[in-house]
Structure formats: C-alpha cells, structure tokens
KOLGU-4560 file (N, C-alpha, C; in nm, 3 decimals, padded with zeros to 5 digits):
<recs>
<n_xx: -01.480 n_yy: 00.598 n_zz: 00.617 ca_xx: -01.504 ca_yy: 00.507 ca_zz: 00.508 c_xx: -01.636 c_yy: 00.432 c_zz: 00.526 mol: A seq: 1 type: MET>
<n_xx: -01.698 n_yy: 00.448 n_zz: 00.638 ca_xx: -01.825 ca_yy: 00.382 ca_zz: 00.664 c_xx: -01.940 c_yy: 00.440 c_zz: 00.582 mol: A seq: 2 type: HIS>
<n_xx: -01.917 n_yy: 00.558 n_zz: 00.524 ca_xx: -02.024 ca_yy: 00.621 ca_zz: 00.447 c_xx: -02.026 c_yy: 00.574 c_zz: 00.302 mol: A seq: 3 type: LEU>
<n_xx: -01.938 n_yy: 00.483 n_zz: 00.267 ca_xx: -01.931 ca_yy: 00.426 ca_zz: 00.132 c_xx: -01.914 c_yy: 00.533 c_zz: 00.024 mol: A seq: 4 type: LYS>
<n_xx: -01.819 n_yy: 00.622 n_zz: 00.049 ca_xx: -01.792 ca_yy: 00.730 ca_zz: -00.046 c_xx: -01.738 c_yy: 00.676 c_zz: -00.178 mol: A seq: 5 type: THR>
<n_xx: -01.762 n_yy: 00.749 n_zz: -00.283 ca_xx: -01.709 ca_yy: 00.715 ca_zz: -00.415 c_xx: -01.616 c_yy: 00.826 c_zz: -00.463 mol: A seq: 6 type: LYS>
<n_xx: -01.566 n_yy: 00.904 n_zz: -00.367 ca_xx: -01.478 ca_yy: 01.016 ca_zz: -00.398 c_xx: -01.332 c_yy: 00.970 c_zz: -00.387 mol: A seq: 7 type: ASP>
<n_xx: -01.263 n_yy: 00.964 n_zz: -00.499 ca_xx: -01.125 ca_yy: 00.917 ca_zz: -00.502 c_xx: -01.034 c_yy: 01.001 c_zz: -00.414 mol: A seq: 8 type: ALA>
<n_xx: -01.063 n_yy: 01.130 n_zz: -00.400 ca_xx: -00.980 ca_yy: 01.217 ca_zz: -00.316 c_xx: -00.980 c_yy: 01.171 c_zz: -00.171 mol: A seq: 9 type: ARG>
<n_xx: -01.093 n_yy: 01.123 n_zz: -00.123 ca_xx: -01.103 ca_yy: 01.075 ca_zz: 00.015 c_xx: -01.013 c_yy: 00.954 c_zz: 00.034 mol: A seq: 10 type: ILE>
<n_xx: -01.014 n_yy: 00.862 n_zz: -00.063 ca_xx: -00.929 ca_yy: 00.744 ca_zz: -00.054 c_xx: -00.781 c_yy: 00.780 c_zz: -00.065 mol: A seq: 11 type: PHE>
<n_xx: -00.750 n_yy: 00.880 n_zz: -00.147 ca_xx: -00.612 ca_yy: 00.928 ca_zz: -00.156 c_xx: -00.564 c_yy: 00.976 c_zz: -00.020 mol: A seq: 12 type: TYR>
<n_xx: -00.644 n_yy: 01.062 n_zz: 00.042 ca_xx: -00.604 ca_yy: 01.117 ca_zz: 00.172 c_xx: -00.600 c_yy: 01.009 c_zz: 00.280 mol: A seq: 13 type: HIS>
<n_xx: -00.692 n_yy: 00.916 n_zz: 00.275 ca_xx: -00.691 ca_yy: 00.805 ca_zz: 00.372 c_xx: -00.563 c_yy: 00.722 c_zz: 00.354 mol: A seq: 14 type: ALA>
<n_xx: -00.524 n_yy: 00.700 n_zz: 00.231 ca_xx: -00.400 ca_yy: 00.625 ca_zz: 00.204 c_xx: -00.278 c_yy: 00.697 c_zz: 00.256 mol: A seq: 15 type: GLY>
<n_xx: -00.273 n_yy: 00.828 n_zz: 00.236 ca_xx: -00.159 ca_yy: 00.906 ca_zz: 00.284 c_xx: -00.155 c_yy: 00.909 c_zz: 00.437 mol: A seq: 16 type: MET>
<n_xx: -00.271 n_yy: 00.915 n_zz: 00.499 ca_xx: -00.276 ca_yy: 00.912 ca_zz: 00.646 c_xx: -00.227 c_yy: 00.777 c_zz: 00.697 mol: A seq: 17 type: ILE>
<n_xx: -00.273 n_yy: 00.668 n_zz: 00.636 ca_xx: -00.229 ca_yy: 00.535 ca_zz: 00.676 c_xx: -00.078 c_yy: 00.522 c_zz: 00.661 mol: A seq: 18 type: GLU>
<n_xx: -00.024 n_yy: 00.575 n_zz: 00.552 ca_xx: 00.121 ca_yy: 00.570 ca_zz: 00.530 c_xx: 00.192 c_yy: 00.646 c_zz: 00.641 mol: A seq: 19 type: LYS>
<n_xx: 00.144 n_yy: 00.764 n_zz: 00.674 ca_xx: 00.205 ca_yy: 00.845 ca_zz: 00.779 c_xx: 00.200 c_yy: 00.775 c_zz: 00.915 mol: A seq: 20 type: ALA>
<n_xx: 00.097 n_yy: 00.695 n_zz: 00.936 ca_xx: 00.083 ca_yy: 00.620 ca_zz: 01.061 c_xx: 00.166 c_yy: 00.492 c_zz: 01.062 mol: A seq: 21 type: LEU>
<n_xx: 00.227 n_yy: 00.461 n_zz: 00.948 ca_xx: 00.310 ca_yy: 00.342 ca_zz: 00.939 c_xx: 00.234 c_yy: 00.217 c_zz: 00.899 mol: A seq: 22 type: GLY>
<n_xx: 00.109 n_yy: 00.233 n_zz: 00.858 ca_xx: 00.028 ca_yy: 00.119 ca_zz: 00.818 c_xx: 00.037 c_yy: 00.101 c_zz: 00.666 mol: A seq: 23 type: ASN>
<n_xx: 00.136 n_yy: 00.024 n_zz: 00.625 ca_xx: 00.162 ca_yy: 00.005 ca_zz: 00.483 c_xx: 00.047 c_yy: -00.064 c_zz: 00.411 mol: A seq: 24 type: GLN>
<n_xx: -00.007 n_yy: -00.170 n_zz: 00.471 ca_xx: -00.118 ca_yy: -00.242 ca_zz: 00.408 c_xx: -00.239 c_yy: -00.153 c_zz: 00.390 mol: A seq: 25 type: LYS>
<n_xx: -00.271 n_yy: -00.074 n_zz: 00.492 ca_xx: -00.385 ca_yy: 00.017 ca_zz: 00.483 c_xx: -00.364 c_yy: 00.122 c_zz: 00.376 mol: A seq: 26 type: GLY>
<n_xx: -00.242 n_yy: 00.174 n_zz: 00.367 ca_xx: -00.211 ca_yy: 00.274 ca_zz: 00.266 c_xx: -00.228 c_yy: 00.216 c_zz: 00.126 mol: A seq: 27 type: ALA>
<n_xx: -00.178 n_yy: 00.095 n_zz: 00.106 ca_xx: -00.192 ca_yy: 00.030 ca_zz: -00.025 c_xx: -00.340 c_yy: 00.010 c_zz: -00.058 mol: A seq: 28 type: ILE>
<n_xx: -00.416 n_yy: -00.037 n_zz: 00.039 ca_xx: -00.558 ca_yy: -00.064 ca_zz: 00.017 c_xx: -00.631 c_yy: 00.063 c_zz: -00.029 mol: A seq: 29 type: LYS>
<n_xx: -00.611 n_yy: 00.173 n_zz: 00.041 ca_xx: -00.682 ca_yy: 00.296 ca_zz: 00.006 c_xx: -00.631 c_yy: 00.357 c_zz: -00.125 mol: A seq: 30 type: TYR>
<n_xx: -00.502 n_yy: 00.352 n_zz: -00.148 ca_xx: -00.450 ca_yy: 00.408 ca_zz: -00.272 c_xx: -00.492 c_yy: 00.324 c_zz: -00.393 mol: A seq: 31 type: LEU>
<n_xx: -00.504 n_yy: 00.194 n_zz: -00.374 ca_xx: -00.556 ca_yy: 00.110 ca_zz: -00.484 c_xx: -00.701 c_yy: 00.144 c_zz: -00.514 mol: A seq: 32 type: GLU>
<n_xx: -00.779 n_yy: 00.168 n_zz: -00.411 ca_xx: -00.920 ca_yy: 00.208 ca_zz: -00.433 c_xx: -00.927 c_yy: 00.339 c_zz: -00.508 mol: A seq: 33 type: ARG>
<n_xx: -00.842 n_yy: 00.433 n_zz: -00.469 ca_xx: -00.839 ca_yy: 00.564 ca_zz: -00.537 c_xx: -00.807 c_yy: 00.544 c_zz: -00.684 mol: A seq: 34 type: GLU>
<n_xx: -00.707 n_yy: 00.461 n_zz: -00.714 ca_xx: -00.667 ca_yy: 00.437 ca_zz: -00.853 c_xx: -00.780 c_yy: 00.370 c_zz: -00.931 mol: A seq: 35 type: ARG>
<n_xx: -00.851 n_yy: 00.278 n_zz: -00.867 ca_xx: -00.960 ca_yy: 00.208 ca_zz: -00.932 c_xx: -01.075 c_yy: 00.304 c_zz: -00.963 mol: A seq: 36 type: PHE>
<n_xx: -01.107 n_yy: 00.390 n_zz: -00.869 ca_xx: -01.222 ca_yy: 00.480 ca_zz: -00.886 c_xx: -01.196 c_yy: 00.589 c_zz: -00.989 mol: A seq: 37 type: MET>
<n_xx: -01.079 n_yy: 00.653 n_zz: -00.978 ca_xx: -01.050 ca_yy: 00.763 ca_zz: -01.069 c_xx: -00.901 c_yy: 00.793 c_zz: -01.065 mol: A seq: 38 type: ASN>
<n_xx: -00.821 n_yy: 00.730 n_zz: -01.151 ca_xx: -00.676 ca_yy: 00.749 ca_zz: -01.148 c_xx: -00.632 c_yy: 00.891 c_zz: -01.182 mol: A seq: 39 type: PRO>
<n_xx: -00.722 n_yy: 00.973 n_zz: -01.235 ca_xx: -00.688 ca_yy: 01.111 ca_zz: -01.270 c_xx: -00.772 c_yy: 01.209 c_zz: -01.189 mol: A seq: 40 type: ALA>
<n_xx: -00.791 n_yy: 01.180 n_zz: -01.061 ca_xx: -00.879 ca_yy: 01.261 ca_zz: -00.977 c_xx: -00.829 c_yy: 01.403 c_zz: -00.953 mol: A seq: 41 type: PHE>
<n_xx: -00.699 n_yy: 01.425 n_zz: -00.968 ca_xx: -00.639 ca_yy: 01.557 ca_zz: -00.944 c_xx: -00.511 c_yy: 01.565 c_zz: -01.026 mol: A seq: 42 type: ASP>
<n_xx: -00.485 n_yy: 01.681 n_zz: -01.085 ca_xx: -00.368 ca_yy: 01.694 ca_zz: -01.173 c_xx: -00.236 c_yy: 01.664 c_zz: -01.103 mol: A seq: 43 type: LEU>
<n_xx: -00.221 n_yy: 01.710 n_zz: -00.981 ca_xx: -00.095 ca_yy: 01.694 ca_zz: -00.907 c_xx: -00.098 c_yy: 01.570 c_zz: -00.819 mol: A seq: 44 type: ILE>
<n_xx: -00.201 n_yy: 01.557 n_zz: -00.739 ca_xx: -00.208 ca_yy: 01.449 ca_zz: -00.641 c_xx: -00.217 c_yy: 01.311 c_zz: -00.705 mol: A seq: 45 type: GLN>
<n_xx: -00.277 n_yy: 01.300 n_zz: -00.822 ca_xx: -00.291 ca_yy: 01.170 ca_zz: -00.888 c_xx: -00.155 c_yy: 01.109 c_zz: -00.919 mol: A seq: 46 type: ALA>
<n_xx: -00.062 n_yy: 01.189 n_zz: -00.965 ca_xx: 00.072 ca_yy: 01.139 ca_zz: -00.995 c_xx: 00.145 c_yy: 01.102 c_zz: -00.866 mol: A seq: 47 type: GLU>
<n_xx: 00.128 n_yy: 01.184 n_zz: -00.762 ca_xx: 00.187 ca_yy: 01.150 ca_zz: -00.631 c_xx: 00.133 c_yy: 01.017 c_zz: -00.580 mol: A seq: 48 type: LYS>
<n_xx: 00.003 n_yy: 00.998 n_zz: -00.595 ca_xx: -00.061 ca_yy: 00.875 ca_zz: -00.549 c_xx: -00.009 c_yy: 00.754 c_zz: -00.626 mol: A seq: 49 type: ALA>
<n_xx: 00.007 n_yy: 00.769 n_zz: -00.756 ca_xx: 00.058 ca_yy: 00.659 ca_zz: -00.838 c_xx: 00.199 c_yy: 00.619 c_zz: -00.794 mol: A seq: 50 type: ARG>
<n_xx: 00.285 n_yy: 00.719 n_zz: -00.776 ca_xx: 00.423 ca_yy: 00.692 ca_zz: -00.735 c_xx: 00.428 c_yy: 00.632 c_zz: -00.595 mol: A seq: 51 type: LYS>
<n_xx: 00.347 n_yy: 00.684 n_zz: -00.505 ca_xx: 00.345 ca_yy: 00.634 ca_zz: -00.368 c_xx: 00.298 c_yy: 00.490 c_zz: -00.364 mol: A seq: 52 type: MET>
<n_xx: 00.194 n_yy: 00.458 n_zz: -00.439 ca_xx: 00.142 ca_yy: 00.321 ca_zz: -00.443 c_xx: 00.249 c_yy: 00.226 c_zz: -00.497 mol: A seq: 53 type: LEU>
<n_xx: 00.317 n_yy: 00.266 n_zz: -00.602 ca_xx: 00.424 ca_yy: 00.183 ca_zz: -00.659 c_xx: 00.535 c_yy: 00.161 c_zz: -00.556 mol: A seq: 54 type: GLU>
<n_xx: 00.575 n_yy: 00.267 n_zz: -00.487 ca_xx: 00.679 ca_yy: 00.257 ca_zz: -00.385 c_xx: 00.637 c_yy: 00.166 c_zz: -00.269 mol: A seq: 55 type: GLU>
<n_xx: 00.514 n_yy: 00.183 n_zz: -00.223 ca_xx: 00.463 ca_yy: 00.101 ca_zz: -00.113 c_xx: 00.456 c_yy: -00.046 c_zz: -00.151 mol: A seq: 56 type: LEU>
<n_xx: 00.407 n_yy: -00.074 n_zz: -00.271 ca_xx: 00.397 ca_yy: -00.213 ca_zz: -00.316 c_xx: 00.535 c_yy: -00.278 c_zz: -00.327 mol: A seq: 57 type: LYS>
<n_xx: 00.631 n_yy: -00.204 n_zz: -00.381 ca_xx: 00.768 ca_yy: -00.256 ca_zz: -00.392 c_xx: 00.826 c_yy: -00.285 c_zz: -00.255 mol: A seq: 58 type: ASN>
<n_xx: 00.806 n_yy: -00.193 n_zz: -00.162 ca_xx: 00.857 ca_yy: -00.210 ca_zz: -00.026 c_xx: 00.788 c_yy: -00.328 c_zz: 00.041 mol: A seq: 59 type: ARG>
<n_xx: 00.658 n_yy: -00.340 n_zz: 00.021 ca_xx: 00.580 ca_yy: -00.448 ca_zz: 00.082 c_xx: 00.626 c_yy: -00.584 c_zz: 00.029 mol: A seq: 60 type: HIS>
<n_xx: 00.645 n_yy: -00.594 n_zz: -00.102 ca_xx: 00.691 ca_yy: -00.718 ca_zz: -00.164 c_xx: 00.829 c_yy: -00.754 c_zz: -00.111 mol: A seq: 61 type: GLU>
<n_xx: 00.914 n_yy: -00.656 n_zz: -00.096 ca_xx: 01.049 ca_yy: -00.678 ca_zz: -00.044 c_xx: 01.043 c_yy: -00.732 c_zz: 00.099 mol: A seq: 62 type: SER>
<n_xx: 00.955 n_yy: -00.677 n_zz: 00.180 ca_xx: 00.940 ca_yy: -00.723 ca_zz: 00.318 c_xx: 00.888 c_yy: -00.866 c_zz: 00.323 mol: A seq: 63 type: GLN>
<n_xx: 00.795 n_yy: -00.899 n_zz: 00.234 ca_xx: 00.741 ca_yy: -01.035 ca_zz: 00.229 c_xx: 00.852 c_yy: -01.133 c_zz: 00.190 mol: A seq: 64 type: ILE>
<n_xx: 00.932 n_yy: -01.096 n_zz: 00.091 ca_xx: 01.043 ca_yy: -01.183 ca_zz: 00.049 c_xx: 01.141 c_yy: -01.205 c_zz: 00.164 mol: A seq: 65 type: GLU>
<n_xx: 01.170 n_yy: -01.100 n_zz: 00.239 ca_xx: 01.261 ca_yy: -01.110 ca_zz: 00.353 c_xx: 01.204 c_yy: -01.205 c_zz: 00.458 mol: A seq: 66 type: THR>
<n_xx: 01.074 n_yy: -01.193 n_zz: 00.487 ca_xx: 01.011 ca_yy: -01.281 ca_zz: 00.584 c_xx: 01.013 c_yy: -01.427 c_zz: 00.538 mol: A seq: 67 type: LEU>
<n_xx: 00.988 n_yy: -01.447 n_zz: 00.410 ca_xx: 00.990 ca_yy: -01.584 ca_zz: 00.356 c_xx: 01.130 c_yy: -01.644 c_zz: 00.366 mol: A seq: 68 type: GLU>
<n_xx: 01.232 n_yy: -01.564 n_zz: 00.340 ca_xx: 01.369 ca_yy: -01.612 ca_zz: 00.352 c_xx: 01.403 c_yy: -01.647 c_zz: 00.496 mol: A seq: 69 type: LEU>
<n_xx: 01.355 n_yy: -01.565 n_zz: 00.590 ca_xx: 01.379 ca_yy: -01.592 ca_zz: 00.732 c_xx: 01.311 c_yy: -01.721 c_zz: 00.774 mol: A seq: 70 type: LYS>
<n_xx: 01.187 n_yy: -01.742 n_zz: 00.728 ca_xx: 01.114 ca_yy: -01.865 ca_zz: 00.760 c_xx: 01.187 c_yy: -01.986 c_zz: 00.703 mol: A seq: 71 type: LYS>
<n_xx: 01.231 n_yy: -01.975 n_zz: 00.579 ca_xx: 01.302 ca_yy: -02.084 ca_zz: 00.513 c_xx: 01.430 c_yy: -02.116 c_zz: 00.588 mol: A seq: 72 type: PHE>
<n_xx: 01.502 n_yy: -02.013 n_zz: 00.626 ca_xx: 01.627 ca_yy: -02.029 ca_zz: 00.699 c_xx: 01.603 c_yy: -02.097 c_zz: 00.834 mol: A seq: 73 type: SER>
<n_xx: 01.496 n_yy: -02.057 n_zz: 00.901 ca_xx: 01.460 ca_yy: -02.115 ca_zz: 01.030 c_xx: 01.425 c_yy: -02.263 c_zz: 01.015 mol: A seq: 74 type: LYS>
<n_xx: 01.346 n_yy: -02.296 n_zz: 00.914 ca_xx: 01.308 ca_yy: -02.435 ca_zz: 00.888 c_xx: 01.431 c_yy: -02.520 c_zz: 00.855 mol: A seq: 75 type: LEU>
<n_xx: 01.520 n_yy: -02.462 n_zz: 00.778 ca_xx: 01.642 ca_yy: -02.533 ca_zz: 00.740 c_xx: 01.725 c_yy: -02.565 c_zz: 00.864 mol: A seq: 76 type: LYS>
<n_xx: 01.733 n_yy: -02.474 n_zz: 00.959 ca_xx: 01.807 ca_yy: -02.495 ca_zz: 01.083 c_xx: 01.741 c_yy: -02.604 c_zz: 01.167 mol: A seq: 77 type: LYS>
<n_xx: 01.608 n_yy: -02.601 n_zz: 01.170 ca_xx: 01.533 ca_yy: -02.700 ca_zz: 01.249 c_xx: 01.551 c_yy: -02.842 c_zz: 01.194 mol: A seq: 78 type: LEU>
<n_xx: 01.557 n_yy: -02.851 n_zz: 01.061 ca_xx: 01.571 ca_yy: -02.983 ca_zz: 00.997 c_xx: 01.715 c_yy: -03.034 c_zz: 01.007 mol: A seq: 79 type: LYS>
<n_xx: 01.805 n_yy: -02.942 n_zz: 01.033 ca_xx: 01.944 ca_yy: -02.982 ca_zz: 01.059 c_xx: 02.023 c_yy: -02.993 c_zz: 00.937 mol: A seq: 80 type: GLY>
</recs>
C-alpha cells in the first residue's frame, strides 16, 4: 500500500487478507477504500466485497456494544 495504488482490486485483496489474519479493523479499512474507489471493480468479487464489508461492520459494531456494556457494568460495580 506504500505505492499509493488506485486499483480497487488491490484493496479488495488486502481486505480479504486482513480478514483472514483476523484483523477486522484492517479488513474494514481496505474494503471501504475499495468501495470508495470503484464499487463495481469486478462482476463477482465486487458483490463479495460488499457483503463482506457489511458483515464485518455489523460484527465490529456488535463487539463495540459488548465492550461498552462490559465497561458500564464494571463502573456500576465500582460505584456500588
């Protein structure tokens, strides 16, 4: 990514690699860039990318909500 590519396919593949490595934030970042650059970059992969990005964002939001609930619960216990 240091070469400042403008090829949406590269960002798609980078996002899928990040997902495979378990890096949800990285996957979202690259798939969002791919969607911004060219949401129709490939007949098949573009739809996969759209669905994957939606799934990752939903999962990420769910994890954030869970963390916030845990923090709230912890604070509530501390306050007594």
